[in-house]
SEPARO-166547 format. One record per residue (C-alpha): residue number from 1; residue in three letters; x, y, z. Coordinates in steps of 0.001 Angstrom, whole numbers, plus 500000, padded with zeros to 6 digits. Example, Ala and Ser with C-alpha at 12.3 -4.5 7.8 and 13.67 -1.06 7.14 Angstrom:
BEGIN
+-----+-----+--------+--------+--------+
:   i :  aa :     px :     py :     pz :
+-----+-----+--------+--------+--------+
:   1 : ALA : 512300 : 495500 : 507800 :
:   2 : SER : 513670 : 498940 : 507140 :
+-----+-----+--------+--------+--------+
This chain:
BEGIN
+-----+-----+--------+--------+--------+
:   i :  aa :     px :     py :     pz :
+-----+-----+--------+--------+--------+
:   1 : MET : 500000 : 500000 : 500000 :
:   2 : ASP : 501399 : 503417 : 499043 :
:   3 : GLU : 501728 : 506379 : 501391 :
:   4 : ILE : 498397 : 507981 : 500473 :
:   5 : GLY : 496591 : 504657 : 500772 :
:   6 : GLN : 498119 : 504184 : 504209 :
:   7 : GLU : 496868 : 507611 : 505285 :
:   8 : PHE : 493329 : 506767 : 504209 :
:   9 : ALA : 493544 : 503481 : 506105 :
:  10 : ARG : 494617 : 505436 : 509194 :
:  11 : LEU : 491650 : 507782 : 508808 :
:  12 : ARG : 489017 : 505032 : 508672 :
:  13 : GLY : 486361 : 505732 : 511273 :
:  14 : VAL : 487947 : 509083 : 512142 :
:  15 : CYS : 486275 : 512502 : 512062 :
:  16 : THR : 488618 : 515460 : 511619 :
:  17 : MET : 487096 : 518422 : 513426 :
:  18 : ALA : 487251 : 522008 : 512217 :
:  19 : ASP : 490105 : 522696 : 514642 :
:  20 : GLY : 492105 : 519751 : 513267 :
:  21 : LYS : 491472 : 517387 : 516170 :
:  22 : GLU : 490883 : 513782 : 515107 :
:  23 : LEU : 488140 : 511886 : 516946 :
:  24 : GLN : 487079 : 508272 : 516560 :
:  25 : MET : 483493 : 507819 : 515410 :
:  26 : PRO : 481383 : 505181 : 517184 :
:  27 : PRO : 480109 : 502389 : 514910 :
:  28 : THR : 476706 : 502871 : 513317 :
:  29 : GLY : 475536 : 499267 : 513624 :
:  30 : THR : 474611 : 499309 : 509912 :
:  31 : ASN : 476286 : 498464 : 506619 :
:  32 : PHE : 477632 : 502036 : 506486 :
:  33 : GLU : 481219 : 501182 : 507394 :
:  34 : ASN : 481392 : 498231 : 504991 :
:  35 : TYR : 480152 : 500334 : 502085 :
:  36 : LEU : 482624 : 503151 : 502771 :
:  37 : LEU : 485413 : 500578 : 502866 :
:  38 : GLN : 484345 : 499277 : 499448 :
:  39 : VAL : 484543 : 502722 : 497827 :
:  40 : GLU : 487679 : 503865 : 499685 :
:  41 : PRO : 489887 : 503144 : 496630 :
:  42 : HIS : 487963 : 505794 : 494672 :
:  43 : TRP : 488711 : 508395 : 497347 :
:  44 : VAL : 492364 : 507330 : 497443 :
:  45 : THR : 492479 : 507977 : 493699 :
:  46 : LEU : 491043 : 511463 : 494224 :
:  47 : GLY : 493546 : 512086 : 497008 :
:  48 : LYS : 496363 : 511369 : 494578 :
:  49 : MET : 495016 : 514038 : 492224 :
:  50 : LEU : 495430 : 516873 : 494705 :
:  51 : PRO : 498103 : 519473 : 493845 :
:  52 : GLY : 501595 : 518491 : 494917 :
:  53 : MET : 500911 : 514765 : 494941 :
:  54 : GLU : 503649 : 513104 : 492918 :
:  55 : THR : 501961 : 509883 : 491896 :
:  56 : PRO : 502050 : 507580 : 488854 :
:  57 : GLY : 498500 : 508698 : 488078 :
:  58 : ALA : 499562 : 512322 : 487981 :
:  59 : GLN : 502444 : 511495 : 485642 :
:  60 : GLU : 499931 : 509860 : 483311 :
:  61 : GLY : 497906 : 513066 : 483187 :
:  62 : VAL : 495384 : 512233 : 485912 :
:  63 : GLN : 495651 : 515438 : 487891 :
:  64 : MET : 493870 : 518661 : 488731 :
:  65 : SER : 493097 : 520933 : 485823 :
:  66 : ALA : 493161 : 524704 : 486218 :
:  67 : ASP : 490975 : 525259 : 483138 :
:  68 : HIS : 488520 : 522361 : 483280 :
:  69 : GLY : 484930 : 523495 : 483671 :
:  70 : GLN : 485674 : 526911 : 482196 :
:  71 : ASN : 482007 : 527838 : 481974 :
:  72 : THR : 481058 : 526691 : 485466 :
:  73 : MET : 481221 : 528451 : 488817 :
:  74 : THR : 483874 : 526045 : 490058 :
:  75 : GLY : 485983 : 526263 : 486907 :
:  76 : ASN : 488538 : 528734 : 485633 :
:  77 : GLN : 486020 : 531578 : 485382 :
:  78 : GLY : 484898 : 531072 : 488964 :
:  79 : HIS : 487038 : 529911 : 491866 :
:  80 : PRO : 490833 : 529715 : 491556 :
:  81 : LEU : 492531 : 526348 : 491682 :
:  82 : SER : 494000 : 527051 : 495135 :
:  83 : HIS : 490548 : 527669 : 496648 :
:  84 : ARG : 489078 : 524573 : 495020 :
:  85 : ALA : 492070 : 522496 : 496119 :
:  86 : ALA : 491650 : 523531 : 499757 :
:  87 : ALA : 487978 : 522563 : 499676 :
:  88 : ALA : 488706 : 519285 : 497878 :
:  89 : LEU : 491412 : 518359 : 500381 :
:  90 : LYS : 489055 : 518851 : 503323 :
:  91 : LEU : 486258 : 516828 : 501733 :
:  92 : ILE : 488463 : 514003 : 500471 :
:  93 : ARG : 490285 : 513491 : 503769 :
:  94 : ASN : 487090 : 513741 : 505823 :
:  95 : HIS : 484636 : 512176 : 503390 :
:  96 : GLU : 483582 : 509352 : 505728 :
:  97 : ALA : 482502 : 511774 : 508449 :
:  98 : VAL : 480666 : 513999 : 505955 :
:  99 : VAL : 478800 : 511051 : 504418 :
: 100 : ARG : 477876 : 509846 : 507888 :
: 101 : ASP : 476660 : 513275 : 508942 :
: 102 : VAL : 474289 : 513331 : 505976 :
: 103 : CYS : 472810 : 509873 : 506653 :
: 104 : ASN : 473472 : 509454 : 510373 :
: 105 : PRO : 471082 : 506748 : 511693 :
: 106 : ASN : 471830 : 507497 : 515343 :
: 107 : THR : 470545 : 510048 : 517853 :
: 108 : CYS : 474126 : 511225 : 518440 :
: 109 : ASN : 476395 : 512967 : 515971 :
: 110 : THR : 479461 : 511495 : 514293 :
: 111 : VAL : 481570 : 511785 : 517455 :
: 112 : GLY : 478934 : 510623 : 519938 :
: 113 : LYS : 477451 : 513947 : 521047 :
: 114 : GLN : 473771 : 514863 : 520926 :
: 115 : LEU : 472599 : 515840 : 517461 :
: 116 : THR : 472090 : 519520 : 516724 :
: 117 : MET : 470271 : 521282 : 513857 :
: 118 : LEU : 467485 : 518702 : 514042 :
: 119 : HIS : 465442 : 520745 : 511571 :
: 120 : LEU : 467739 : 519574 : 508768 :
: 121 : LYS : 466479 : 516507 : 506934 :
: 122 : ARG : 468989 : 513666 : 506785 :
: 123 : VAL : 469037 : 510964 : 504116 :
: 124 : PRO : 468197 : 507403 : 505259 :
: 125 : VAL : 471337 : 505360 : 505857 :
: 126 : GLU : 469969 : 502743 : 503439 :
: 127 : LEU : 470756 : 505264 : 500695 :
: 128 : VAL : 474386 : 505726 : 501750 :
: 129 : GLN : 475525 : 504738 : 498246 :
: 130 : TYR : 473774 : 507734 : 496716 :
: 131 : VAL : 475010 : 510101 : 499429 :
: 132 : GLU : 478599 : 508975 : 498885 :
: 133 : GLU : 478203 : 509272 : 495102 :
: 134 : ALA : 476961 : 512856 : 495381 :
: 135 : LEU : 479876 : 513913 : 497582 :
: 136 : ARG : 482388 : 512127 : 495358 :
: 137 : TYR : 480940 : 514058 : 492408 :
: 138 : VAL : 481387 : 517306 : 494375 :
: 139 : ALA : 485042 : 516398 : 495009 :
: 140 : ILE : 485580 : 515723 : 491308 :
: 141 : LYS : 484090 : 519115 : 490400 :
: 142 : LEU : 486442 : 520789 : 492865 :
: 143 : LEU : 489420 : 518908 : 491466 :
: 144 : GLY : 488478 : 520005 : 487967 :
: 145 : VAL : 489399 : 516652 : 486464 :
: 146 : PRO : 487854 : 516024 : 483042 :
: 147 : PRO : 485950 : 512711 : 483274 :
: 148 : PRO : 487818 : 511141 : 480301 :
: 149 : THR : 491049 : 511216 : 482317 :
: 150 : MET : 489545 : 509466 : 485334 :
: 151 : PRO : 490143 : 505772 : 486054 :
: 152 : PRO : 487071 : 503572 : 485417 :
: 153 : GLY : 484452 : 503624 : 488152 :
: 154 : VAL : 485690 : 506730 : 489963 :
: 155 : VAL : 483165 : 509108 : 488396 :
: 156 : PRO : 479705 : 508243 : 489780 :
: 157 : VAL : 476959 : 507837 : 487176 :
: 158 : LEU : 473684 : 509644 : 487788 :
: 159 : ASP : 470653 : 507968 : 486237 :
: 160 : PRO : 468064 : 510697 : 485527 :
: 161 : ASN : 465368 : 508007 : 485556 :
: 162 : ASN : 466308 : 506900 : 489073 :
: 163 : ARG : 464160 : 509277 : 491113 :
: 164 : GLN : 465469 : 507962 : 494436 :
: 165 : GLN : 469086 : 508535 : 493400 :
: 166 : CYS : 468390 : 512039 : 492072 :
: 167 : GLN : 466486 : 513041 : 495209 :
: 168 : ALA : 469239 : 511665 : 497448 :
: 169 : TRP : 471885 : 513662 : 495554 :
: 170 : ILE : 469819 : 516843 : 495888 :
: 171 : ALA : 469146 : 516234 : 499596 :
: 172 : THR : 472836 : 515570 : 500209 :
: 173 : THR : 473983 : 518820 : 498631 :
: 174 : MET : 471320 : 520840 : 500453 :
: 175 : PHE : 472209 : 519281 : 503809 :
: 176 : VAL : 475950 : 519917 : 503470 :
: 177 : MET : 475383 : 523494 : 502288 :
: 178 : ALA : 473279 : 524122 : 505385 :
: 179 : ARG : 475869 : 522499 : 507676 :
: 180 : LEU : 478925 : 524204 : 506217 :
: 181 : GLN : 480107 : 527013 : 508464 :
: 182 : ILE : 482104 : 529838 : 506940 :
: 183 : GLY : 482273 : 532430 : 509695 :
: 184 : GLN : 480610 : 532732 : 513086 :
: 185 : GLU : 477158 : 531334 : 512255 :
: 186 : LYS : 477490 : 529225 : 515390 :
: 187 : PRO : 479528 : 531036 : 518079 :
: 188 : GLY : 482222 : 528875 : 519611 :
: 189 : ARG : 482502 : 526586 : 516608 :
: 190 : ALA : 485513 : 526979 : 514336 :
: 191 : PRO : 484780 : 527551 : 510623 :
: 192 : ASP : 484942 : 524393 : 508520 :
: 193 : LEU : 486974 : 526110 : 505794 :
: 194 : ALA : 488513 : 529454 : 504976 :
: 195 : PRO : 485953 : 531804 : 503335 :
: 196 : ASP : 487305 : 531403 : 499784 :
: 197 : ALA : 487457 : 527612 : 500022 :
: 198 : SER : 483984 : 527532 : 501601 :
: 199 : MET : 482532 : 529488 : 498698 :
: 200 : ALA : 484161 : 527105 : 496224 :
: 201 : MET : 482667 : 524183 : 498137 :
: 202 : ARG : 479214 : 525720 : 498180 :
: 203 : CYS : 479341 : 526377 : 494446 :
: 204 : ALA : 480384 : 522785 : 493751 :
: 205 : LEU : 477547 : 521555 : 495956 :
: 206 : MET : 475069 : 523835 : 494201 :
: 207 : GLU : 476214 : 522736 : 490748 :
: 208 : THR : 475917 : 519076 : 491757 :
: 209 : GLY : 472414 : 519641 : 493112 :
: 210 : ARG : 471381 : 521419 : 489909 :
: 211 : TYR : 472798 : 518566 : 487855 :
: 212 : ALA : 470786 : 516024 : 489881 :
: 213 : ASN : 467709 : 518204 : 489410 :
: 214 : GLY : 468140 : 518127 : 485638 :
: 215 : LEU : 469134 : 521799 : 485367 :
+-----+-----+--------+--------+--------+
């Protein structure tokens, strides 16, 4: 296993808080953990595409593109590569905790504390596949990698005729947008990302939601 793969293995079941502290997440008692383990190789691939990662994939042209998505909010005409990279790094390294937050089946949050923001609608844990797909698509938009350069299976396929999948993607993006803290929306809680990276993340989430909505 290479260095990046080893880091992902170390981060299994770990939630990285906004202040950088790493906390172990209690088990869900569902198939959640097994599914995330199955798709971990896709996230490792995305991790190798981050700027500065000297990997065989990058040497073969599988890397971030500064000009991909030129006509989108997350592309060259919107958020700079550095802002998108910061957002992508946070999501890729902490994807398990974000997926779990969206479809948390428990009465406690990802690190065992009482849930907050109960007004937000979570996605049933049975649909974890669709939640993970939506967030992986967001990461790919932030990376700016043209789909033709991606290894097979990494880019999730959205079936416009699968109403359940489309609705889960939309619900996922809406939930994360509502949860993402840029400044002092919740006093005492550190921002999830720097303002510029947060805006890039929100745009990628919005574009993904629009895509799932057929817009």
